[in-house]
N, C-alpha and C positions, 0 to 999 in steps of 0.2 A: 526725684528728677529722673527722667528716662534718658539714659545715655546711648541707647541703641539707635543707630541711624540706618538700620537695614532697610526700612521702608523707603527712606529717602533715596538710597542707592538703587533699590529695585525699580523705582520710578524714573531713574535716570541712567540709562545703560551706558557702560563703558565701551568705547569703540577703539580697538587696538590700531595704532598707527595714525590716529586722528586727534586733533586738539579739540576736545569736547568742553566747551566753556559757556558760561552764561553770566549776565550782568543783572543786578537787581538792587533795590533799595533795602538796606538793613533796618533792624529795629531801632537803631540809633539815628536813622534818617540819612545815613551816608551811603553812597554808592559802593556796592560790594561786587566782587568777581569770584566765581567759583570755577575751579578746574577739576574735572572728573579724571581721576587716576585709577589704576587697576584695583587698588585695595581701598578706595575711599574717595575723598575729595580734598582739595586745598581751597581755603577761602582767604581772600585778601581785600584790603581796602583799595578802591579804584584810584585814590589820590593820596599823597603823602607817603610815608613809609608803609609798605604793604601790611605789616602786622600791627600798625597803629601805634607803635611805641615811639617814645621820644628819648633816646639815649642821652644821658647827661643834659637833659633839657633841650636838646637840639632836634631838628626835624629828622636827622639821620646821623649815623656814625661818620659818614663823609663830611658833613657839616661840622661835627665835633673835631675831627682831625684837621680840617681846614682852619678852624678857629685856633687850634693848638699851633699850627704852622704860622699863622699870623702873629700870635703872641711871641713865638720864638723869633720871628723876624723883627718885631718891635724891640726885643731885648738885644738884638745883635745888629743894630744899625741897618736893618733892611735885608740882611743876608740870611739865606736859609742853609748855608753850608754847615754841616754838622747835624742837621735835623734828620732823624732816622725813625723809621717804622720797624718795630720788632716783629718777631714771628707771631706773637699773640695779636698784635695790631692788624697784621695782614690777614690773619685767619678770621678775625671779626669782620673786617671789610669784605672778605670773600663771601662769608655767610650772608651778609646784608645784600651784596650784589646778586646773590642767587635769588633772593626774594624779588628783586626788581627784574631779574631775568625771567622768572616765572610770569610776572605780570606783563612784561612787554610781549611775550609770546602769546598770552591770552588776548591782549589788546590788538595784536596783529590779526588774530582770527576774528575779532569783533569789528575789525575795520576802523578802529579808533587810531588813526595814523598819527595825529598830534601827540596822543598819549604814548605811542611807541617811540616817537622821536624824543620826547621828554625823558623817558626812562632809559633808553639806550644811550642817549647823550650823557646822562648822569652816570651810568656805569662806565662809559668811556673815560670820564673824568677820574673815576676810581682807579682804573687801569693806569692812567697817566701818573697819578700821584704815587701809586705803589711802585711803578717802574722807576720813578725818580728817587724815591726815598727809602725803599726797602733795604734792610741791612744786608740781605743776600739776594743774588740774582734768582736763585731757585724760588724764593718767596714771591718775587714779582712774577715769575713765569707761571706760577700756580694759578694766577688770575689771567695774565696776558695771553695764555694759550687759547683762551676763548674769544679773543678779540676778532678773529676772522668771522666767526658766527655772528657776533654782535654787529659788525660792519655790514654783513649781508642783510640782517634784519632791518637795520637802520636804512640801508639803501632801498630795500623793498618798500618801506613805509614812505620814504621821500618820493620815490617814483610813483607810488600809488596815489599820493596826494596830487602830483602833477597830472596824472591820468584823470582824476576826478575833475580837474579844471580843463580837461581835454587838451592838455599841453604835451603832446607827444615828444617834441624836441627836448623839453626839460626832463621828461621821464628818461629818455635815452641818455641825456647828459648825466643824470644821477647814477644810472646803471654803469656807464663807462667809468665815472669817477670812483664808484664803489669797487669795481674790479681793480683799478689802479691803486686804491688805498690798501686793499688786501695784499696785492703784490708787494707794495712798499713795506707793509708790516713784515712779511716773510723775509724780505731783503735786509731790513734793519735788524731783524732778530737772528740773522745768519743762517736762515733756512730757505734760501732762494729756491732750492730744488723742490721744496714742499709745495710751492705755488703751482707747479705743473700737475700735482695730484690733488689740489684743493677742491673739495666738494662745493665749497662756498663760491669759488671763482667759476666753476663749471655751472652752478645753478644760475648765477648772474649772467653768464655769457649765453646760456640757453634763453633766459628771459630777454636779453638784448635782441637775440634773433627774432623772438616773437614780436617785440615792440617794433622793430624795423619793418617786419612783414606787414604789420597791421597799421603802420603810420599812414594816415591819409595823405595823398599827394595834392599839391597845390594846382591851381588852374594853369599856371605856367608849365608845370611838369607834365600835365595832361596834354597840353598843346604841343609841347616839345616832342613827346612820344608820338603823337598823332602825325606831326611833321615828318619824323623819322620813318614811320610806317608808310606814309604817302610817297616819300622819295624812293623807298625800297620797292614799292609797287609801280613806280614811274607814273603815279597819278599826279601830274604836275599842276593840274587845275586845283585839285584839293590842297596840294602843298602851298599854292599861292594864297588860298583863302586862309589857311592856318597861319601863314606868315603875317598876313594882315591882322589877324586876331591877336597874334603875339605882340605886334607893334602897338596895338591899342591898349595893352595891359598896363596897369600901374606898376611901378618898380617892385612893390611889395607883394604883388599877387603871384 
């Protein structure tokens, strides 16, 4: 067996600062994703757990711990008080979350926005579980410190889907909500000052500016601007025609 992948890497150049990724069908018939990194490549399944494993017979470790939590609740009359995740549990969940992180970054580059939303939402559930049940706060923070980046990626995917449907107002709404969610995260974590220096917030606010600048204006907005310009120029004849056009518009136009 030839273990040397030099030829494969030579044909696929690494580009510093860029997400170099491709999607293809593997020998097992399943979709695969490859990410080019400086010293080689990462390969993952496009669906399910990225490494294809089923820990404890479950689709993922998250599902395993959710099952453990439900079993605990069943044994304690529906209460989860006393259920804890130890350091080893949190470390395992963090390593699994990293796999999904790599994949949703690749999927964002591939413009597979539903896939990004699926994986990012899944990791958000991991953060929430660890935040609630970790034995120590530092264990939870080891994962939750990455939540602003996750929320930024999730927001970009949601906004991009709205743009594909040519729904600028919805894209803007997602971006605004993303900024607020990241600010809320810092406030809840007791790091409100960090929000002022957050690269994730700055990135989304810059994107918001772009969206607002590119948003098509409605027929009503165009006529209202034309009316304002006509009045400023004292072109009252044109202003009258524009007013007539405005009166004939449907309320939604």
